[in-house]
N, C-alpha and C positions, 0 to 999 in steps of 0.2 A: 132135196135139192133146196138150195138157199137162195134167196133174192135180197137183195139190199136196192132200196130206192132213196134217192137224196133230193131233196129240193130246198130252195131258198126263197122265202117269201118277202114280199116287198114290206118296207117300213110300216107299222101299225096293222098289219095283217096277222100277226104271229097268234093273237087269242082265236080269230077265227080259223087258223090251220090247226090248232091244238083242238079246238071244238070238233072240226072235220074228221081229225084222227080218230078221236074218243068215240066219235057216233059209227066209224067203221069197223072198229076193232072188235067189238061185241059180236055182230053178225058173221064176220070173217073167222073168228075162233070156233064158231058152230061149223062150219063147213067140214064135210066129211074128210077132205083132203089137206086141211090145214093140220100141220104139226105144232105149229106155234106162231105167234107174230107179236113183235113188241114194237113200240114207236119211241123214239128219243128226240131230244131237242137240245141244240147247241146250249152250253152253260152261258158263255159270254156273248151277248148280242142278241140271242135267242131267235135269229132268223132262219137259222139252218135246221131241217127236219131230216131224220133218218128212220126209215122202216126197215125192220128184217124180219123176214118171214121164212119159215121153213114148210115145204110141201113135200108130200107124199112121193110125188112125181112131176113131171112137168105138165101131164094132162091135167093134174089137179088145180096147178097154178092157172093155165089156159081157160079152166072152167071158171075158177074164181073172177078172172080179168072179165068175163062177159057176165057176170051177175049185175043186178040192177044195183045193189049198195055199192060196189066198186065203180061201175061207171059213174054214179051220182058223185061219189067222193072226188074222182079224178077230174070231172067237169068242174066240181066247186072249187078244188085247189088251183086248177088252170087259171082261174081267174084272181088268184092271191100270189101267184108267184113271179119271181123277177126273171126267170129264165126255165127253161123245160126242165121236166124231171130227167135225172139220171138214174137209169135202171141197170142193174148188173147181176145177171145170173150165176151162182158159183156152185162148186162142189166141196165137198169139205175134204181136206187132205190129210187131216192129222187130228186126232183127239188128245185133248190134253187133259189129263187127271187134276183136281184142285189142288192137290199137293205139289204137283209138278211145276204148277204155274207160278207157285212162290220161289223157286228155287232159283 
């Protein structure tokens, strides 16, 4: 199960948001149900951040959401954003081999 989170920070808060992300990624990657997690930042402007995480199942994500490092991250970032987080739970519909992607 894949999750995407998007948030836009207020002007001047980009560094704080990046720091908060870097601090939460390590503990999250150590969780048993975490298949992988990556964080991205918009190239131009840099105020938009996107987190892509993959979880063993929905229960693993729900457990993650309750852990102290996740709760701290959410509370910290809430004070930096222009508007609420956008969260999208997804399911993969197809695998694309790397050589297919280039065609």
